[in-house]
C-alpha positions in Angstrom: 8.1 11.2 28.0 6.3 8.1 29.3 6.3 9.2 32.9 5.9 13.0 32.6 2.4 13.6 33.9 1.7 9.9 34.1 -0.8 10.6 36.9 -2.9 12.5 34.3 -2.7 9.9 31.6 -6.3 8.8 32.2 -7.6 12.2 33.1 -10.8 13.3 31.3 -9.3 16.7 30.3 -9.7 18.3 26.9 -6.8 16.4 25.4 -7.8 13.1 26.9 -11.4 13.5 25.6 -10.1 14.4 22.2 -8.0 11.2 22.0 -10.9 9.2 23.2 -13.3 10.6 20.7 -10.9 9.8 17.8 -9.5 6.4 19.0 -12.6 4.7 20.3 -14.7 4.9 17.1 -11.6 4.1 15.1 -11.0 0.9 17.1 -14.6 -0.1 16.9 -14.6 0.4 13.1 -11.4 -1.6 12.7 -12.9 -4.4 14.8 -16.1 -4.5 12.8 -14.6 -6.1 9.8 -12.9 -9.0 11.6 -16.1 -9.7 13.4 -18.0 -9.8 10.1 -15.3 -12.0 8.7 -15.7 -14.4 11.6 -19.5 -14.6 10.9 -18.7 -15.1 7.2 -16.4 -18.0 8.1 -19.1 -19.5 10.3 -21.6 -19.5 7.4 -19.1 -20.9 4.9 -18.2 -23.6 7.3 -21.7 -25.0 7.0 -21.1 -25.5 3.3 -18.2 -27.8 3.9 -14.6 -28.0 5.1 -13.2 -27.8 1.5 -15.0 -24.6 0.8 -14.0 -23.2 4.2 -10.3 -23.9 3.5 -10.6 -22.5 0.0 -12.1 -19.3 1.1 -9.6 -19.0 3.9 -6.7 -19.1 1.3 -8.5 -16.6 -0.9 -9.1 -14.2 1.9 -5.5 -14.4 3.0 -4.3 -13.5 -0.5 -6.8 -10.6 -0.9 -6.0 -9.1 2.5 -2.3 -9.2 2.0 -2.5 -7.5 -1.4 -5.0 -4.9 0.0 -2.9 -4.2 3.0 0.1 -3.2 0.9 -2.0 -0.5 -0.9 -4.4 0.5 1.9 -2.0 1.3 4.8 0.2 3.7 2.9 -2.7 5.5 1.2 -4.7 5.9 4.4 -1.7 7.0 6.6 -0.5 9.6 4.1 -4.0 10.9 3.4 -4.8 11.2 7.1 -1.7 13.3 7.7 -2.1 15.6 4.7 -5.8 16.2 5.3 -5.2 17.0 9.0 -2.5 19.5 8.0 -4.5 21.2 5.3 -7.7 21.3 7.4 -5.8 22.9 10.3 -4.0 25.3 8.1 -7.2 26.5 6.5 -8.8 27.0 10.0 -5.7 28.9 11.1 -5.7 31.1 8.0 -9.4 31.8 8.4 -8.9 32.8 12.1 -6.0 35.1 11.1 -8.1 36.8 8.5 -11.0 37.3 10.8 -8.7 38.8 13.5 -7.2 41.2 10.9 -10.6 42.2 9.6 -11.8 42.9 13.1 -8.7 45.1 13.7 -9.4 46.9 10.4 -12.7 48.2 11.8 -10.6 50.2 14.2 -7.7 50.9 11.8 -8.8 51.7 8.3 -5.2 51.5 6.9 -5.1 47.8 8.0 -8.2 47.1 6.0 -6.8 48.8 2.9 -3.6 46.8 3.3 -5.5 43.5 3.6 -7.6 44.2 0.5 -4.4 45.2 -1.4 -2.7 42.0 -0.4 -5.6 39.8 -1.4 -5.7 41.5 -4.8 -2.1 40.7 -5.6 -1.6 37.8 -8.0 0.0 34.7 -6.5 -1.0 35.6 -2.9 -1.9 32.5 -1.0 -2.9 34.1 2.3 -6.6 33.1 2.0 -6.6 31.1 -1.2 -8.2 28.0 0.4 -10.8 30.1 2.2 -11.7 32.0 -0.9 -12.0 28.7 -3.0 -14.1 27.2 -0.3 -16.5 30.1 -0.4 -16.6 29.9 -4.2 -17.0 26.2 -4.5 -19.3 25.5 -1.6 -20.2 27.5 1.5 -19.8 25.7 4.7 -17.5 23.1 3.2 -13.8 22.7 3.8 -11.5 23.0 0.8 -8.9 20.1 1.2 -7.2 19.1 -2.0 -5.6 16.0 -0.5 -9.1 14.6 0.1 -9.8 14.5 -3.6 -6.3 13.3 -4.4 -6.6 10.4 -2.0 -9.9 9.2 -3.4 -8.8 9.4 -7.0 -5.6 7.5 -6.3 -7.6 5.0 -4.3 -9.9 4.4 -7.2 -7.0 3.8 -9.6 -5.3 1.5 -7.2 -8.5 -0.4 -6.7 -8.9 -1.0 -10.4 -5.3 -2.1 -10.7 -5.7 -4.5 -7.8 -8.8 -6.0 -9.4 -7.0 -6.6 -12.7 -4.0 -8.0 -10.9 -6.1 -10.5 -8.8 -8.1 -11.6 -11.8 -5.1 -12.4 -14.0 -2.9 -13.8 -11.3 -5.4 -15.8 -9.2 -4.2 -19.2 -10.5 -0.5 -18.6 -10.0 -1.0 -17.1 -6.6 -3.2 -20.0 -5.5 -0.5 -22.3 -6.7 2.1 -20.4 -4.7 -0.1 -20.9 -1.6 -0.1 -24.6 -2.2 -3.5 -24.9 -3.9 -2.8 -26.4 -7.4 -5.3 -27.2 -10.1 -5.6 -30.8 -8.8 -6.7 -29.7 -5.3 -10.4 -29.9 -4.5 -9.9 -26.4 -3.0 -8.8 -24.8 -6.3 -12.1 -24.3 -8.0 -14.0 -22.6 -5.1 -10.8 -20.7 -4.1 -10.4 -19.3 -7.6 -14.1 -18.5 -7.9 -14.2 -16.7 -4.6 -11.0 -14.7 -5.2 -11.9 -13.7 -8.7 -15.4 -12.5 -7.6 -14.1 -10.7 -4.5 -11.5 -8.8 -6.5 -14.3 -6.8 -8.1 -14.8 -5.2 -4.7 -11.2 -4.0 -4.5 -12.0 -0.5 -5.8 -14.7 0.0 -3.2 -12.5 -1.3 -0.4 -9.6 1.0 -1.2 -11.8 4.0 -1.9 -13.7 3.6 1.4 -10.4 3.3 3.3 -9.1 6.5 1.5 -12.3 8.3 2.6 -11.8 7.0 6.1 -8.3 8.6 6.0 -10.0 11.9 5.1 -12.4 11.6 8.0 -9.6 10.8 10.4 -7.7 13.8 9.2 -10.7 16.1 10.0 -11.1 14.2 13.3 -14.4 12.6 12.5 -14.2 8.9 13.2 -17.8 8.4 14.1 -19.1 8.6 10.5 -16.8 5.8 9.2 -17.9 3.7 12.2 -21.6 4.1 11.3 -21.0 3.4 7.6 -18.9 0.3 8.4 -21.4 -1.1 10.8 -24.2 -0.6 8.3 -22.1 -2.3 5.5 -21.1 -5.2 7.7 -24.6 -5.7 8.9 -25.8 -5.9 5.3 -23.1 -8.4 4.6 -24.2 -10.6 7.4 -27.8 -10.4 6.3 -27.0 -11.2 2.7 -24.7 -14.1 3.4 -27.3 -16.7 4.3 -29.7 -15.5 1.7 -27.3 -15.7 -1.2 -25.4 -18.8 0.0 -28.3 -21.0 1.1 -31.6 -19.5 -0.2 -30.3 -18.6 -3.7 -27.8 -21.5 -3.4 -24.8 -19.6 -4.8 -22.4 -21.1 -2.2 -19.1 -19.4 -1.9 -20.0 -17.1 -4.8 -22.9 -15.8 -2.7 -20.4 -15.0 0.1 -18.2 -13.0 -2.3 -21.2 -11.1 -3.8 -22.5 -10.2 -0.3 -19.1 -8.9 0.6 -18.8 -6.8 -2.6 -22.2 -5.3 -2.1 -21.4 -4.3 1.5 -18.2 -2.7 0.5 -19.8 -0.6 -2.2 -22.5 0.4 0.2 -19.9 1.6 2.7 -18.1 3.6 0.0 -21.3 5.2 -1.1 -22.3 6.1 2.4 -18.9 7.6 3.2 -18.7 9.5 -0.1 -22.2 10.9 0.5 -21.3 12.0 4.0 -17.9 13.5 2.9 -19.5 15.6 0.1 -21.5 17.4 2.8 -18.4 18.5 4.6 -15.6 18.8 2.0 -15.3 20.2 -1.5 -14.3 17.4 -3.8 -12.6 17.5 -7.2 -10.8 20.8 -7.3 -11.1 22.6 -10.7 -7.4 22.6 -11.6 -4.9 19.8 -11.7 -2.3 21.8 -9.8 -4.5 21.6 -6.7 -4.2 17.9 -6.5 -1.6 16.6 -4.1 -0.6 13.7 -6.2 3.1 14.3 -5.7 3.0 14.3 -1.9 0.8 11.3 -1.7 2.7 9.2 -4.2 6.1 10.1 -2.7 5.2 9.4 0.9 3.0 6.5 -0.1 5.9 4.8 -1.8 7.9 5.1 1.4 5.2 3.6 3.5 4.7 0.9 0.8 8.3 -0.1 1.5 7.6 -0.1 5.2 4.5 -2.2 5.0 6.1 -4.6 2.6 9.0 -5.2 5.0 6.6 -5.7 7.9 4.3 -8.0 6.0 7.2 -10.1 4.8 8.4 -10.7 8.3 5.0 -11.9 9.5 4.4 -13.9 6.3 7.8 -15.6 6.7 7.0 -16.6 10.2 3.8 -18.2 9.0 5.7 -20.0 6.3 8.3 -21.3 8.7 5.6 -22.5 11.0 3.8 -24.3 8.1 7.0 -26.2 7.4 6.9 -27.6 10.9 3.7 -29.4 10.1 -0.1 -28.9 10.3 -0.2 -29.0 14.1 2.4 -26.4 14.5 0.8 -24.2 11.8 -2.6 -24.5 13.4 -1.3 -23.4 16.8 0.7 -20.6 15.3 -2.2 -19.3 13.3 -4.4 -19.1 16.4 -1.7 -17.3 18.4 -0.9 -15.0 15.5 -4.5 -14.0 15.0 -4.9 -13.2 18.7 -1.6 -11.3 18.6 -2.6 -9.2 15.7 -6.2 -8.7 16.8 -5.2 -7.0 20.0 -3.2 -4.5 17.9 -6.4 -3.0 16.8 -6.8 -1.3 20.1 -3.3 0.3 19.8 -4.1 1.3 16.2 -6.9 3.5 17.5 -4.4 5.4 19.7 -2.0 5.6 16.8 -4.7 7.2 14.6 -5.6 9.6 17.3 -2.0 10.6 17.8 -1.4 11.0 14.1 -4.4 13.2 13.5 -3.8 15.4 16.5 -0.1 15.9 15.9 -0.4 16.6 12.2 -3.2 19.1 12.9 -1.3 20.9 15.7 1.8 21.1 13.7 -0.1 22.9 11.0 -1.4 25.3 13.7 2.1 25.7 15.0 1.0 24.6 18.5 4.2 22.7 19.3 3.4 22.5 23.0 0.3 20.5 22.3 2.2 18.3 19.9 4.5 17.2 22.7 1.6 16.8 25.1 -0.3 14.7 22.6 2.7 12.5 21.8 3.4 11.9 25.5 -0.2 11.2 26.3 -0.8 8.6 23.5 2.5 6.9 24.5 1.4 6.7 28.1 -2.0 5.4 27.1 -0.3 2.9 24.8 1.9 1.6 27.6 -1.0 1.3 30.0 -3.1 -0.5 27.3 -0.3 -2.9 26.7 0.1 -3.8 30.3 -3.6 -4.3 30.7 -3.8 -6.6 27.7 -0.8 -8.6 29.0 -2.6 -9.4 32.2 -5.9 -10.2 30.5 -4.3 -12.4 27.9 -2.2 -14.4 30.3 -5.2 -14.9 32.5 -7.8 -15.7 29.9 -6.1 -17.4 27.0 -5.3 -20.7 28.8 -9.0 -21.2 29.1 -10.1 -19.4 25.9 -7.8 -21.4 23.7 -10.2 -24.3 23.9 -12.8 -22.3 22.0 -10.6 -22.5 18.9 -9.7 -26.2 18.9 -10.0 -29.4 21.0 -6.9 -31.0 19.6 -4.5 -31.7 22.5 -1.3 -31.3 20.5 -2.5 -27.9 19.2 -3.5 -26.8 22.6 -0.1 -27.8 24.0 1.7 -25.7 21.4 -0.8 -22.8 22.0 0.1 -22.9 25.7 3.8 -22.4 24.7 2.9 -19.4 22.6 0.6 -17.7 25.1 3.4 -16.2 27.2 5.0 -14.6 24.2 1.6 -13.3 22.9 0.9 -11.7 26.3 4.4 -10.4 27.2 4.8 -8.5 23.9 1.6 -6.5 24.3 3.2 -3.4 25.8 5.9 -3.5 23.1 3.4 -3.9 20.4 1.2 -1.1 21.6 4.2 1.3 21.9 5.5 0.3 18.5 2.2 1.1 16.8 1.8 4.4 18.7 5.3 5.4 17.7 4.3 4.8 14.0 1.3 7.1 14.5 3.6 9.8 15.9 6.0 9.6 13.1 3.2 9.7 10.5 1.8 12.8 12.2 5.2 14.4 11.9 5.4 13.3 8.3 8.5 11.4 9.1 7.8 8.7 6.5 11.4 8.4 5.3 12.7 7.3 8.7 9.7 4.9 9.2 10.6 3.2 5.9 14.3 2.9 6.3 14.2 1.9 10.0 11.7 -0.9 9.1 14.0 -2.2 6.4 16.8 -2.5 9.0 14.4 -4.1 11.5 13.2 -6.6 8.8 16.8 -7.6 7.9 17.7 -8.5 11.5 14.3 -10.1 12.1 14.5 -12.3 9.0 17.9 -13.6 10.1 16.6 -14.3 13.6 13.5 -16.1 12.3 15.6 -18.5 10.2 18.2 -19.1 13.0 15.8 -19.4 15.9 13.1 -21.4 14.1 15.7 -24.0 13.0 17.1 -24.3 16.5 14.0 -24.0 18.7 11.1 -24.7 16.4 7.8 -23.2 17.4 9.3 -21.4 20.4 12.1 -20.0 18.3 9.5 -18.4 15.9 7.8 -16.6 18.7 11.1 -15.5 20.2 12.1 -14.1 16.8 8.7 -12.3 16.5 9.3 -10.8 20.0 12.7 -9.6 18.8 11.0 -8.1 15.7 8.6 -6.0 17.8 11.4 -5.1 20.3 13.5 -3.8 17.4 10.5 -1.7 16.2 10.1 0.0 19.5 13.9 0.5 19.7 13.6 2.3 16.3 10.9 4.4 17.8 13.1 5.4 20.8 16.2 5.9 18.6 14.8 8.8 16.5 14.2 11.2 19.4 17.0 10.1 21.6 20.0 9.4 19.4 19.5 10.8 15.9 22.7 12.4 14.7 21.1 14.0 11.6 18.7 16.4 13.2 20.1 19.3 11.2 18.8 17.6 8.1 15.3 17.3 9.5 12.7 19.9 8.6 11.4 22.2 11.3 8.4 20.1 12.3 10.3 16.9 12.9 13.2 18.8 14.6 10.8 20.3 17.1 9.1 17.0 17.8 12.2 14.9 18.1 14.3 17.4 20.1 11.6 18.0 22.7 10.6 14.3 22.9 14.2 13.3 23.0 14.9 15.6 26.0 11.8 14.3 27.7 12.6 10.7 27.0 16.2 11.0 28.2 15.1 12.7 31.4 12.4 10.3 32.3 14.4 7.2 31.3 17.2 8.2 33.7 14.9 9.3 36.5 11.4 7.7 36.2 8.8 8.4 38.7 8.6 5.8 41.5 4.9 5.2 41.0 5.3 4.2 37.4 8.3 2.0 38.1 6.2 0.3 40.8 3.3 -0.2 38.3 5.6 -1.7 35.7 7.3 -4.0 38.2 4.0 -5.2 39.7 2.5 -5.8 36.3 5.3 -7.9 35.0 5.7 -9.5 38.4 2.1 -10.7 38.2 2.9 -12.1 34.7 5.9 -14.0 36.0 4.1 -15.4 39.1 1.2 -16.5 36.9 3.4 -18.3 34.5 5.4 -19.9 37.3 2.2 -21.1 39.0 0.9 -22.6 35.8 4.3 -24.3 35.2 4.2 -25.7 38.7 0.8 -27.2 37.9 2.4 -28.7 34.8 0.1 -26.8 32.5 3.2 -25.5 30.7 6.8 -26.7 30.5 8.8 -24.5 32.9 11.6 -24.1 30.4 9.3 -22.0 28.2 9.2 -19.2 30.7 12.8 -18.1 30.5 11.9 -15.4 28.1 9.7 -13.7 30.8 12.7 -13.3 33.0 14.7 -11.7 30.2 11.8 -9.5 29.3 11.4 -8.4 32.9 15.1 -7.6 33.3 15.0 -5.6 30.1 
């Protein structure tokens, strides 16, 4: 699957342009918030180190809680909206074709009219409702369902954060005697009022992704983040609200993003269906719960690694945090490909264009592999110099130098793991995604405890590398070795059987050009690491993992 048509992976054909038009705006939109957060951090840093640390803890709590609700909701909404939108387009096309034929054959016209008059017929139900509720707009029940559920989850998250702010800060090591406690509680409580806007805006972004419009969310996000950046210094320094001003600026920007997205969506989609049975609450809640389990397991592994690093001391934690942020930030690029793959696959499944499903899955995996290799080379080349932008502490820099090879070498694995997630979501294979992540988490948690106690900082990164390797192994396992294909529904059966055959074929007999590319890329990494070790920039013993990775 990776190597089939690899020469055309970067071709600017119709499929390639479609992936680009979805993935690029998505990536830019995902990157906009971290950039705005960095600017936020810079402004808060001018207030004082205590306030900066306090806000950092509060943001970590808010983001972790939000991630658990946002990722399942957005992923499920994207798939369901893509399916319903494509199904409606297909039904409309079929109806138009039959009506054209009826001009020639009057009996066909009579038959169509008779079928449409029958009670319970769903042949053109969505099209008829669209015409009745708003011409020129798509009728997609999952869009309204996702927004309503997002609003409810946002209110619940606000209440949860308000009433649990103190115990959660205590759990994070900020007790009532700490100078960080008051500003941290103040910031977290205020920012919690923006939770409904955050979750609703992400749900709406899921709808836009489903209808393959990722430019509108990008424009709204940029406008909201720009507003946040403008309001930050005004509220923090001119009005002298301090960290409260930063929280208020963020809340205002999130509600602005939600309003802009909702206003744009109402121009394209009919919202709030007239009957409760049209809402897709059951599907969203069922699949959302499965993804909630998956996200919870994944989040726990990363959080545990940070906790184990913190137990090694402040120097180890500082180095780990810098490496982790870089490691996770680069995943945004792969997330863009995953979203493109999910939207296209879900849509083409609804259209029953299984050939394009396979082509799309193969293409995004190929692009993911290429992206990962490019990121590996860039990170191993630039991070030794760029790490000094984060700190001047020699002890921290030395530990960062140990973590850089792991951050760089795992990029191809990370990219493929995220793309596999997008493919599974597009096929609505949420059950396998959840259960496989639980198994991955169990093994990863054990390896984190064992390796961190034996090898310290290096052991944590080896364990995280194992964690990502297991995720990609789970991605390969489904199409190649699944023994329960008879239990799969038709859409997953088609995807996994075809991808499995393609994978098995290409893994046994890969094209020489791609083999050469892979060998050369990892060879460059190993030579770079060896050269740096020779110059005594890194301990040579830390590069044994590259050899194992290369052999694998």
